[in-house]
N, C-alpha and C positions, 0 to 999 in steps of 0.2 A: 420624422414623420413619414409615413408611407402613403403615397397617393393611390387611391383605389376607387375608380368610378366605372368599373366594368359594368356594362349593361345599363348604365345610367342614362344614356341619351337615346331616346326613341327617335326613329326617323319620322319627324313630324310631317315631312312632305317630300315629294320628289322635286328636285330643283332643276330649272331650265335657264339657259342663257337666252336673252331676247335682244335682237338687234333691230335697228331702225327707229327706236323711240327717241324723240327729241324733247318732249315736255310732259307735263302732268296729264294733259289731255290724251296723249298716246298711251300712257300706262293705264289710264282709266278705260280706254278703248279695248286694250288687250285683256284687262281683267274682266270686263263685261263679256267679251267674246268667249274666253275660256270658261267662265262661270256658267255659260249656257250649254256647255258640252255635257251630254248625259254621263252620269257617273262621277262628275266632279262635285265634291261636297264643300270645298273651300279653295279659293285662289287669291294670292296676294302678289302684286307686282311691285318691284322696287326700281324706281327710275335711277336711283343712285348707283346701284351695282348692276343695272340692266339684267336683273335676274327675276325669276318667277317661281314661287313655291305653290305646288298643287297637291291637294289631298283628295283621295277618292279612288275609285276603281277604273277610271277612264284610262285607255291605252295612251302611251306617249305619242303614237302616230296621230290619234284623234286630236290631241292637245296641240301638237305642232301644226296640224292642218287648220285648226281654228285660228291660231295666231297668224298664219299665212293668209287666210281669208280676210283677216282684219287689216291686212296691208303691211305686215311685219314678218319677221322670221324668228325661229326659235330652234334651239338644240338642247337635248337632254345633257345635263352636267354629268360627268363621269365621277362616281364616288368609289368605284372599285379599283381593282388593280389593272384591268385591261381597258384600253381605250379603243373605241370603234368609231366608224364613220357616223357622224351625226351626234357624237357626244363630245363634251369639252371637259378637261380636267378643271379642278377648282382654281389652280394657278393660272391656266389659260383664260378662264372666265373672268378673273380679276385683273388680267394684264391690261395696262393702259395703252390701247391702240389709238384712241382719239387724238391725244395731244400731239404726237408727231405729225399726223395727217393735217390737223388744223394749223399747225405751225407753218407747214409748207404752203397751204392754201392762203394763209394770211400774208406771208412774205411776198408771194407772187401777186396777190390782189393789191397790196400796198404799192408795189412797183408800178403797176398800171394806173392805180388811183392817183399817185403823185403827178404823173404826166397829165391825167385828166384834169386835176385841180389846177395845174398850171394854165391850161387852156381856158377852163371855165371861170376861174376866179382870179388867178394871177394876172392874166392879161386884161380881163374885163374890169376888175376892181382896182388894180394897182398899176395897170399899164405896162406889165412886163413884156419885153420884146418877143415878137414872133417872126418867122421867116416872111419875107415880103409877099410871098404868094398868099399868106393867110391874113395879112394886115387888114385889108378891107373886104375880104371875102368871108362874110359871116356864115354863109351856107357851108363852106369848106370847114370852118371851125366847128360848126354843129355836127357835120359828118364825122370828124375826128372824135368828137365827144361820144357820138353814137357808137362808133367802132370800139373805142376803149371801154365804154360801159358794157357793151355786148361781151367783150372778152372777160371782164370781171364777173359777169353773170354766168358765163360758161364755166369759169373756174369754180364758182360757188353753186353749180347746178344742183347740188344735193338739196338745197333749200326748196328749189322749184319741183324737183322730182317727188320729194317727200310731201311737200305742201299740197301740190295739186292731186297727188294720189290720195291724200287724206280727204280732200274735198270730194273726190269721186266716190269714196267710201262713206260720204256724209258724216265724217268724224273729223272735222278740221282741227289741226294742231298748231303749235307755235310757228312751225315752218310755213304753214298756210298764211299766217299773218305777214311774215317776212316776204313770202313770194308775192302775195297780193299787193303789198306796199311797193315793192321794187318794180313789179310789172306795171302798176298804175303810173308810177313816176316815169318809167321808160316809155310806156305806151303814149302818155300825154305829151312827153317831150318829142317823141317821133312825129306825132300829129303836128305839133308846133313847128318842127323842122320842115315838114312838107309845106305848111302854110307860109313859112318864112321864105322857102324857095319860090313859091308862087308870087309872093310879094316882091321878091328881088327881080323876077322875070318881068313883072309889071312896072318895075322901077319905083316902087312905093317904099322909099327909104324909112319914113317914120314907122310903117308897119313892120319892116324888117327888124328894127331895133326893139319894137314892142314884143315881137315874138322871140327875140333873142333872150329877153328877160323871162320868158315863159319856159325856158329849157331847164329841166330838173335831172339831167343825166347824172350830174355829180352826186345828187341826192340818192339816186338808185344805187350807184356804185358804193357810196359812203355807207349806206345802210347795210349792204352786204358785208363790207369790210369790218365795220364796227361790230356787227352781230357775230361774225367769225372770231373777232378778238375776244368778245365776251364768252363765246363758246369754248375757246381755248383756255382762258383763265379758269372757267368753271370746270372743264375737264381735268385740268392740272390740280385744282383744289380738291375735286372729288376723288382723284387718285390718292391724295394724302389721307382722306378719311378712311380708306381701307388699308392703310399702312400697317395697322396693328394685326389685321387678319393675314395680310401677306407676310408679315414678320413671323407669325406663328407657323405658317406653311414652310417658310425657309428654315425653320428649326429642324425639320425632319431630315435626318441624314439620308444621303442618296445611296450609300453603300453600307454593307455589313461584312465583317470578317467571320466566316463560319469555320468550325472545326469539322472536317470531313475525313474520316479514316486517319486521324492524327495529323492531317495537313491543314494549314490555314488557307482558305479560299475566299477571295473577295468577290461578293455577288451584289447585285442591286438589292436595296433594302426591301423592295416590294416582293422579292422572291423568298424571303425568310418565312419558314413555316413554323407553326406551333410545335414545340418540342425540339427544334434545332438548337445545337450548342454553338454559341458565338463568344468571341473574346473582344474586350475593349481595353485599349491602352490609355495611359494618361494623356489628357489633352484631346481625346476623341469624344464625339457625341455618341450616346447610346442609341442604336438603330431601332429597337423595338422594346416593348415592355417585357420584363423577364424577372427571373429570380437568380440571385448570385449563388453559384455552385462552389466557387473557390476564389479566394483572394479577399483583400480588404482595400477599401478606398474611401475617399471623401467625394461625394457627388454634389455638384452645384445644380439645385433644382429651381433656381430663381426664374428660369424661363417659363416655368409652369405655375409656380406658386408666388413668385415675387419675393420669396424669402432669400435674403442675401447670404446667410450663413450656410456653408456646405453641410450635408448630412452624411454621417459615417455609415458605410455599408459593409456588411460582412456576410458570410455564407448564410443563406436562408432569407435575406432581406430582399424586398421588391425594388426594382429599378424601373424608370419610365423613359420611353422614347423621347428624344429631344433634349435630355438633360446631359450635363457635361461631366465626364469622369476626370477628376482633377489630379489624383495622386497615384493610385495603385493599379496594377494589372489585375483584371477580374475575368473569370470565366463564368458564363451565364447560360441559362436555358430560356428560350423564347416562350412566353406565356400568352401574350396577346400581340397579334401582328396586323398589318394592314390598317383598315379603318376601325379596328377594335382597340387600338392603343389609346392610352390616355390623351396623348397629344392630338390624335385624329378626332377623338370625341370632343375635345375642347374646340378644335377648329370647326367641327360640325355644329356645335352649340352656338358659337358666335355667328357662323354663316346662316344658320336657321333663324337666329334672332334678327339678322339684317333682312331676311326675306319676309318677315312678318311685319304687320302694321300696328302702330300704337293707336289706341282709340281716338286720341286727339287729332290724328291725321285724317279722320273721316270727314271732318268739316271741310278741309282743304280739298279733298278728293271730290266732294259733291260740287264745290264751286268750280274746280278745274274741268269737270265734265261738261259744264255749260258755258264756260268762260269764253272760249274762242268764238262760237257762234254769236254770242252777245256782243263781243267786241266788233266783229264784222258788221253787225247791225248798227252799232253806235257810229262806226266810221261812215257808213252809208247815210245815216241821218245827219251827221255833222256836215258832210259834203253838200247834201241837199239843202240843209238849213242856211249855209253860207251863200249858196247860189240864190236861194229865195230872198236873202237879205240884200241882194244886189251886188255881191262880190263877184269877181271874175272867176273863170273856170280854174285857172292856175292856182289862185289863192285858196279856193274852196277845196280843190283836190289835195293841196299841200296839208290842209288841216286834217282831212280824212286819212292821208298817208301817215301823218304823225300819230293819230289815234291807233292805227294798225301796228306800227312798229314800237310804240312806247309800252304797249300792253305786254305783260310778262306772266304767263301761267307757270313758267319754270320755277320762279321764286316760290310760288305757292306749293308746287309739287315737291320741292327739295327741302322746304322748311323743317319738316319732321324727320325724314329718313337720314339726312346728313347728321343731325344731332344724335339720333339713335345709334348710328354706326360709330361715330366718334366716342360716344358714351360707352358703348359695348366694348370697343377696343381698349379704352382706358381701364375699364373694369377688368378685362381679361389680363392686361399687363399687371394688374395688382391682385390677381387671384380671385376676382369676383366675377362669376359667370352668370349673366342674365339669359335665360333660355328663350325669351320672347321679347319683342318690343313692348308689349303690354306690361310685362313684369318690371321692365326698366322704368316705365312711366308711373306705375301704381305704387312701387315700393316707397317712394318719397311722400305719399299721401297718408301713410299709416298713422294711427293715433294710439294704438296699443301694440306692444311687442310681448308675446308670450314665449318664455324661455324654458325649455326642458332643463332640469337640473343636471342629471348625470350625463357627463360627456360633453355638455354644452357650457354650463357655468363652471362645472367641476371637471377634474381630470378624467373622471370615469373609472378610476381604480384607487383603492385605499392606499394611503401613505402613512408612515409613522410621523406623528406630529409632536409628541412629547415623550420623554423618558424620565420617569419620576421614581428613582430608587429610594428605598427606605434607609433609615439612618444606619451607617456602617457598611452600606453596599454601594459600590461604584457603578456608574452608568454602564460602563463597558461590561462589567460582570453581569448586570441585569440583562443586557442585550445578548450576551453570549449564552446564558442559560435559556433565555426565551428562544433563541435561534435553534439551539440543540433540541428543544422540545417541539418546536413548530416545524422543524425540518421535514418531518414525515407527513405533515398535514397538508391537505389540498384546499383548505378553506381560503376564501379570498382575503380574509384578514391576516392569515398566516403568510400569504405571499408578500404583504406589506413588510412584515418583519424580515422575511428572506431578503428582500430588496435592500432594506436598511443595513442589515448585517453584511451583505456583500459589498455595499458601498464603503463600509468601514474596513473591508478587507479581512473579515473574520471567517474562520472555518469552524463550524459547529462540531461538537463532539458527538460520537455515536451513543445513542441511548438504547435501552432494551425494555422489553415488555411495554411497548408503546400501545396506548389505547385512546381512541377518540370516542368520547361519550356525547352523542348527538344532543344538541341543545344545552349542554353543560360546559364541557371543557376537555382538557387533555391530561393524561397521566403517563409517566414513564419513570425509568430508573437510570440514573447516571452514577455508575459505581454502586455504592450501597445507599445512596441518597435518593429519596422519592422526589420527583418533580411534578408540580401541578401548574396548570395554566387554564384561564377561562374567565367567566363572568364573576361579578361580585357575589351573586347568589351561590355559585359553585365554590369559590375560594373561602368565603366567610364561614362555610360549613366545615372546613377542614383546618383552617388556621385562624388565629385572632387577627382582626383588622381594626386598627385604631380609629377613633372618631375623626381625627384629622385627615386620615387617608380617605375615609368614607366621604367627608365633606368635599375633599378635592375631586373625588371621582364624580360626585354630583355636579360640580362646576364644569368638569370636562363634558359631561352629558349635556348640560345646558348649552355648551358651545357647539353641539352637534358632533361631538367626538365619541368614539367607543372605547372605554377604558378596559384594558385586558390586565388581569392580575396574575402574578407569577409567585410561586412559593417553592421553597426547598426544605424538605423535612417538615418540621413543625413551625417554620417561621416564614413570614412574608418578605419577599425580596423587593417588591415594588410594582409599579404600574407602567404599562406602555399604552399610550393613547394612539388610536388609529382613526383616520377619517379620510373621506373622499374630499381632498382639498380643492379649493377653487383655483381656477387658472389665474395666472398672474395678471392677465389683462381684463379679467371679468369685471372687477369693480369700476375700472376706468371706462369700459364699454357701456356699462349700465348708467354711469354718471353722464356720459356723453348723450345717451339716448334721452335721459330725463331732461337734460339741458336743452334738448331740441323740442321739449314740450310733449314727449311721448311717455305714456304710462307703461311701466315695465312690470310684468307679472311672471312669477316663477311657478312652474308646475312640477310636482314631484309626488312619488308614491310613498315618500318617507313619512314618519310620524310628525305631528305638528311641532314638537320641540326641536327635533333635528333640523327640520325644514326652516323653521324660523331663525335658527342660528346661522344657517347658510345664507338665508335671505338678508339678514342684517349685515353679514360680511360683504355680500355682493352689492347691497344698497338698493334692492328692488323696492317697488312701491307696494307690492302685494304678494303674499305667498299663499298658494292654494295647495295644501298638503293632502296626503292620503288619496291621490288620484290614481286609480287603476289604469293600466295601459288603454283599455277600451273606453275609459271615461274621459280621456284627453279631448277627443273629438267633440263630445257634448259640452265640455268647458269652453272650447273655442267657439262653438255656436252661441253660447251665452255671451261671451265677450264681444262677438260681432254685433250684438244688439246695442253696444255702447260706442262702436266706432270701427274703423278699418283695422284689421288685425294681421300682424305678421306672426307666424309661428316658426320658431327656430328649434331644430332637433337633429338627431343623428341616428336614432335606432329604428328597427323595424316597427316597433310599437308606436313610433311617431308618425308613420306614413299617413294614417287616416286624418290626424290633426293637421298635417302639412297640406293635405289636399283640401280640407275643409276651410282653412284660413284663406283670407283674401290673397295673401302672398305667403308661400312656404319657402323657408330658407334652410338648406341642408348643409351640415358641416361636412366638408370634403372627405374627412377620414372616416365618415360614418358608413352605414350599410348601403348597398346598391338600391334597396327598396326605398329608403328614405330619400336618397338623391334623385331617384326616378320620379318620386311624387312631388318634388320641390319645384319651385319656379326660379330659384336662385341657388347657386352652389358656391360655397366658400372653400376654395382649394387649400387655403392655409390652415383651416380649422381653428381660426382665431375669432373670438367673439367680438373683438374690436373692429372686425370687418363688417359687422352688422350696421353700426352707425356710419361707417364709410360708404356702405351700399346705399343707405338712406340719403346721405349727402350727395352722392353721385346722381341718384335719381332726381333729387330736387334741382341740382345744377343743370341736368339735361332738360328737365321740364321748363326751367327758366329760359334756357337757350331756345327751346322750341317756341315758347311764347314770344320771345324777342324776334325770332325769325318770321313767325306768322304775322306779328304786328307790322314788321317792316314790309312783308309781302303784300298784305292787305292795304296798308296806308299808301304804299308806293302806287298801287293801281288806282286806289280811290282818289288820290291827288293827281297822279300822272295823266289819267285819261281825260278828265275835264281840262287840265292844263293844255294838253295836246290839241283838244277840240277848240281851244281859244275862248272858252266861256269864262275864264278867270282874268281876261283882259290881256293875256300874253299871246304872242304869235310865235309858237315854238317851231323852229325849223325841223323838218324830218330828220336831218342829220343828228341834231342834238337829242331828238327823241330816241334814235337808234343807240346813241351813246348811253343814255339813261337805262335803256333796256339791257344793254350789255353788262352794265355794272350791277344791276339788281340781283341777278342770280349769283354773281361772284361775291357780292357782299354777304348774302345769306350763307354760302358755303364757308367763307372766311370767318364769319361769326361762330359757326359751329366748330371750326378748328380751334377756337380759343379754349374749348373744353379740355384740350390736351394739356393745358397748363394748370388745370384745376387740381388742388391738393386734397385728396380724399380724406386723409387722416388728420387734417388740421381743423380744429373747431373755429367757427367764425364768431364775430362779435355778437351777432343776434343770439347765438346759442348761450353765450356767457351772460347776456342780459336777462335770460330767463331764470337766473339763479335767485333773484329777489322775488319772493312771492309769499302768499298767505295760504294756510290750510286750516280747515275747520274740522275738529275732532268731535264727534258726538259720543258722550261718555255716560255710562250708567253706573250708579253706586255712590255718587257724591251727595252728601246730605247737609253739609254746612260749610262755613268759611274755612274751617281747618282742612277739610277735604280739598277745597280750592287751593289752599296754600301748598299742600303736599304735591298736587298735580302741577301747579305752576313752577314750583322749585325743581321738580324732576324734569320738566320739559326745558326750562331755561338753562339747566345744567348741560344739556346736549350741545355739542359743538355745531355751530351753524344756525342755532336758534337765537334770535336777538330779543324776542319778546313773546310772552304767552299770556293772553287774556282769558281767564277761566271764570265760568259762572255755573254754580251748582243748580241755580234756578232754571237756566236755559239748557243745562246739561251739555254745555259745549266748552271747547277750548280753542280759541283762535290763535294760531301760531304764526309769527312772522319769521320767515327764513331768509338768512343772508348767505347761507352756504348750501352745500349739497347734503340734505338729510332725507333719507328714504321714509316712506310711510310706515314701513315695518319697524324702523327704529323708534319713531314717534309712538306707535302702538305699544311696543314693548316697554317703553319708559312709563306709560300710564298703567299698564298691566302689572308692572313690578310694584306699584303703589297700592295694588289691591282693587283696582277699578276695571271696568270692561269698556272697550272701545267698540262701538257698534258700526260706525261709519266714518270715513275720512273723505272730505270734499276739497 
């Protein structure tokens, strides 16, 4: 198989790296700011990859300025060969810089926190020993707690800088919640410490002890430490979601060996130009896309297609960057370099998909936009309500702080993009490329799959299927004569005979006086004997054809095959049947789609008889024959009235239909135009990847629903719990711990997708096999007609029962196996009746 997706990936958008975002409210703020820039037609911000995709005519400077005015920073990602100031390469943009920094912050914070907890809880609650100076000096103990808490706050100053900056921009984010909670705890504790100092000066021991219990320094420090822990776990998990994309980038070789004036010169792969000659030794990765000029080898293309079997390459064959040369030394010419290589375009496709948003994410985005201000309001109301209820200031403030720190907009913001990124990466590793987040979400919702016949269900080129020699003639003799005659023909059917003969190691003999009679056949002389080849009409006018051979040729035609007759002198040598055979995995792929409850329709320009034969072999539900290339798009429009439609095709004439369908899927070995028009690209060119894509989409959507459910339920339950209205009094420290785990749990759940098996049918799909179908039949007049139809239907494998009524003009068929609608229809038609509809 040759990979060829040149020109297939449009640059959907310019991509930027955005820094300073901490939650979904931040990404919503950036998106709103950039969308307001004149000339921007579309903007999508990903909190997961800290990236932003922008479409439109606005300049990069204007876009970066808008981000900076919103309180963040941005840099244009570098997609070309040269990097300049203000741009970031794809690898640099995806590098995990957060986790190492957060690890250091957490380690230092925990060191000071442990000392603080010893003073605040160890001594107070469990009587752990302190130096004599501190034993009865509660003010000194309070001052130590204040100092240690201040150090932890300085270590985690990023929360305060980001949070208060967002408040100044009137766009509060998650950091604002943390900063307000920690500041409130620290501020009230400082006030209590001063009050306690005054009480100690006055010698009021009971007041000193009362104020000692009002110190919440450890809560402020614990909140910051736990949120940092949660952020670190989240950053580490988020880094894993982009592993597939980083893995693709790492496939690109850094150097290439060029041939310059007969000498081998090693240069950076980015410096290879189109037309350069390069060499690849066994065990080396191919640096750029090219064509083999000299040598033979087996190339492992599994990194791009997922196909484990190496592909043999010889002079004239295409090779792709990032694939592994396994056996031979090859000399090649560079055809596509830099960002035009197949590998670069796959990386761009996956990266662009990560920068887009799925429709389901819009709900979470809307909630995130107003989430933080609402939480701040709830915290203020909670504090005021407890004060009015007669509780003390410390108790009331603790409830308000708990509300602030338990609330988590991050879980909402990450619910969709992490699942999309992991799903896209899993698809890319299996040779299934989703161009956008929307295509990943919508593929699983399909109800009808329309398959182009040629090149999609079938191989796309004729093959010899049957050799039927006449009595006294051997198969090899028939093939040898046919090859000698067809050798000079350029007809597609002749190429099938060439291929078959070459596989058998035959060398055809030279013929003379060769003539091709358009629409009829071929004539030539081999020695003194005249040779003839062609259709039944042509041969039957030259030599006698027995009734047995005629019947057999009609059977072959019914099976969708083209019988070619060959004669020598005045006698018939036999028939060779040629057909565009279906791919090995096509019936299984169709069966899997139907088991998912999806209706499968085949579109073809062939006549009804040939189309029906292929349809029965493939097992499709419906065959629409005689469709001209320009008519496919109108057929898709009609199918869309019955449900969501996927169109699968590979040719230029499929492009309008691919665009018209809800989701267009292009076969990777197809034309650039078809791939460009599609929403999903199958790199392996296997039809079995269509049900795999549907399964992956459904799994990703399930994962998104789980994430959103957890994110919403967590906040719906957590906020009232923290406010104390459910009868519990939640300590701010436990609230911070819950917040830390919420985002981590969402990302971890998304990572489970990496273990999903795309090509394995699940139990629900198997259960769909038992079902009933109703055929509406015309032409039945009596009980005998019913008996004929019933017998024909029940003779089919997979049909357990058929209830037929000539009065109702129906046949209700109970299926226990996989039986296509076309097979049912054909069984009734063979009995002389007409099927008008199948439900």
